[in-house]
N, C-alpha and C positions, 0 to 999 in steps of 0.2 A: 202293091203297096199304094198307101193312102199318099200325096203329099201335101200338104202345107201348103205352099207357094201356091198354089191350085186350089187349092179353099177358098185361101184369103182370096185372088182373084176372082172365083165365081163369087163369093160370098158381098165382096162389095157391088158386085155388076148386077146380087139381083137385086139389093140394098138400096138401088139407084134406081131399078125400076120401081120398088117398093114405095119409097120417096114421092115418088111424080104419084103416085096413086091416092098416096096419102103421106104427104108432107109433112101437115102440124104436124102427128103422133113421129116418124122423122126427127123434126126438127126440132119434136121438143127430148126425145133418147137421149142422142145430139147431145142439146147442150147441158141435156143430165149429164152424160159423156162427162163430159165436157168442166164440166163442176167436179167429181166424186175427183176426178185425178189429176186438179191445177194441185199444185205443192205445197203441204201444210205442217204439219205436223209430220205427217210420211215424208216423205218420195217418192217422188214419178212410180222410180224405180221399187221400194216396196206395193206400193201400187194391184201397176201392174203383174207382180208375184201375187200376189191377191186371188190377184181378177183364175190363175194362171191356173192359182191352187183353185177356184172357185167352179169356173170351165171344168177341170179333173173329173170334181168330185160329180159336174150335175150332169158328166157325158157331151161332151157339146163341141166338135171337131170342130166347129167354127172359131168359139171362143177361146178352146185351143191356138188355134191358129193363128189371131192373129194378136190374141197377150202372148203368148213365147216372142215372136217376130217383137213388140214395142216391147217385151221389159227389160230385152238383147238391142234393144236399141236407149232402151234406159240407164245402161249401161250393169247389168247383169253380168256374174261371167253362165259359165256351167256348173261351175264348179252351184252356186248358190240353189239352178235352177232345181239342179237333182232336189236337195236339200226339199225347196219346195213342193218341186211333184212329192218325198219321201209323206209329206204335211198332207198332202190330202188324198196320200194311200192312207194314212190312217186316217183320213175321214169320213173319207167313203171306201174301204170296206175293199172288196172282191172287185164289184165294176172302175171301182181307181188303176185297178192292178191298170187290166187293160190300157185302156185309157192316159192313164201315170207313162205305160211307156212306147206312148203315143208321142206322149207329147215331148217325151225327152229326141226322139226322135222327127220332132217338131224342131222342137232346137236345137239338133247336127242339122237340118235343113236347111236351117238362118245361116249359124255360124258357116255351112260353105260356101257362103254367097259372095 
């Protein structure tokens, strides 16, 4: 079974190594990430739920791990995240069902902390 805590830890280690090899690219991406996630017309919570939904539809384990945890940290409830997963499934079709169910496992793993 996947551990989304382990996926987060591993991805963060990969990112640190990649940053050493290509700091301009990763720093540029992180600057864009920071700007995109600033509070504005949409709250951080809504933006993290959007990112989780896209991560599910794109079938990205690292995205699911990162944004499930961040959405919870931003105040999303399990119920809100289930509805987020529902929208991702509707948009992503069958493959999103697989990753949507895994996203709920990630939410539950982070809630158990």
